[in-house]
Each structure stands twice: as structure tokens, then as C-alpha cells.
N, C-alpha and C positions, 0 to 999 in steps of 0.2 A: 600474436597478431590477431586482431579482431577484424572481420570482414562483414559487410552487409551486402546481401544479394538475394537472388532468387534461384531456386532449383530449375535448371533448364531441361536436363535429360539424364537418363542413366541407361546402361545396357550391361548385359552379362557377357563375361568371357568364360573360358573353361574353369578358371579358378576364382575369379573376382567379379565385383560389380564396379564399373567405371561410372563415376558421377560427374556431371558437368553443371557448373553454376555460372550465372551471369552476374558480374559485379561491375562497379564503377571503374573507370579508367584511372582514377587516382591511386589505385592499389598496384599498378603495374611495377613500380620500382621495388616495392616490398615483395611481390611475388617472384621477381627475378632473383632475389637473394636466397630463396628457399632451395636447399639441396634436395633434388628429386629422389635421392636414394634414402633420405632420412625417413623414419617412420614418424608420422605426426599424430598428435592427440587432437581429434576434431570433435567439436561440440556444436550442435545445431539447435538453435532456439528460435521461437517466433520473436520477431522484432517488436519491442514494446512500442505502442502507439505514442507518437510525439504529442498527440492531443492529451493523453493521460499524464504525461510528464508535465505538460504545461498546466493542466488542471491542478495537479498537486502543488505546483509553485503558486498558482493563484489562490488556492484554498489557504495555504500558509500565509500568504500576503493578507488575505481577508481576516484570518484569525489574529494576525498581528494588529490589524486596524481595530478589530473588536476589542482586543485586550487593551490597547492604548486608549480607546474611547471610554472603556469602563474604569480603568485604573489610573489614567493620566500619564502613565508610562508603561513600558513593557519589558519583560525579560523572558528568557527561554523557559524558566520554571512556570511562570504564570500562563504563558502560551500553551505549554503542555497540559496544564490543568484544565484550561479552557477546551483544548482539543479533546481531552478525555471526557469532559462533561458533554460536549457535543456528540461524541460517539454514543454515550449513554442515552442522551435525548433521542437520538435517531432510532434506537432500539431495533437495529437491523437483525441481529441474531444474538441471543443470550444463551450461553451454555451454563446450566446450573449443575454444580458439582459439590459433593459433600466430602469433607475430610477434616483432618486435624488443622488447627489454625496455622500451624507452621507451614502448611502446604502453600499458603498464599505466595510466598517468595518464589517457589518453583513455578506456580501458575503464571506469575507476572512475567516470566521469561517467554511464555507462549502467547499470552493474551495482553492486549494493550491496557485494558482496565479490568481489575479484579476487585470486587467489593464483597464484604460480608453481608449477606442478606438476612441470615437467621442463625441463632445459636441453638444447638440441640444438646441435651444431656441425657445419657443413658446410663445404665448401671455399669457399662464397660468403659465408656470414654466420653469426654466432652468433644463435640464436633461442631463444625460450622457449615453452612451452605453458602457457597460462593456464587455470585453472579459474574460471569466472565464474558467480556466483550472483545471481539477481534478488532484489530486496527485497520485503517483504510487500505493498507497495502494488500490486504487479503480480501477486499471487496471486489465483487464482479461489477460489470457496468451498471446493472440495475440498482445494486446496493449503493454504488458510488453516487448515482443520481439522487437517491433518497438522502444520502448524507449531504450532498451539495444543497438540496432544498432546505434541510434543517439549518445548515450554516447560514444560508441567505435569509431565511425566515428570522433567525435569531438576530442577525445584523439589522434587519428592518425593524424588529421589535424594540431595539435599543436606540433607534433613530439614526442609524448609519445608512448613508446612501449606498445602494447596491447596483445601480444601473450598469455601471462598467463591469462589475463582477458577473451580473446575470448574463450579459453578452458573451463574456469570456468563458464562463463555466458551464453554460447550458450545453448538454450533449446534443449534437445534431445528427 
């Protein structure tokens, strides 16, 4: 069961800490079903901003519109390529790593975009320098604002109207 609420109070007993949360009334039936003698695995995380989730949805809607405008149609593959190019254009943070060319597959599991920047040959091995870009899920608010500006700017450059998206995506 997942609950959303706020920490209200906590106090110490001889053996434990008693924690109190304030949650919405909609959870009362679920809470009544919990056996108070059972040991629970409790995980507490900051609630992700609804604004961030909405921005993500809007960015993907705009990427979809850009892709459709440029290609006449759209598919997940071309949208993903556009997304990767926009991340590269934003140049928010690039990690440069050197290794064997086969390393690219492993790096692609960690980074959204991995490209070969340079090939190097030594007497011991042939290596490459990779330019590695993080995906938007790893961006902080400032980085996300930069990415949004890049996406909006690109949409305007290709003649796509962005007024609606500017209102929805601009961080307030």
C-alpha cells in the first residue's frame, strides 16, 4: 500500500520511536485492514512534484508534434532520436570517458546518449573517447529549465507554434 501524507510528530519511548503522519481520509479503510502486530517494511520518499510529471508529459507531447511536423508522421523510434538530439543540443552536462569501443553498450545503460567523439590508437590498444549525456529524468530543476528552453526554441525554429507549450512548461 502506498500512502501520501506529511510527518506530523515523533517521540521516543524506552525502546522505540513512535512516528505520527497526517494522511488523507481516503486511506482509512486500507489502514483498518493492517494487522498491528505485523512488522511492516516502510519506505519514505519525497513526493514527486505533480508539476514535474505534467512537464514531462508536455515535453513528450511537444516532441511528438515536432517529429510529426518534420517527418509528416511519427513513431517511437524517431521521437526517441529527436529527444536524444535535443539532449545533445542542450549540452547540460557531458561526461567524457575513454575506453574500448565495446564499452558503448554498457554506457548506454547508464546514459541516455553515448556517442563516439574521437578514436585513439596507442601501441597497447585502440580506444575511443565517448561523449555521454544524461537523460531528463536525472536533471535538476535548473537543468530541466534549460532543456525546456532548447525544446521550445527548436520548435519555434521549425515554425511550430509554441504559445500553449510555453504557458504549460515554463517553471513558475
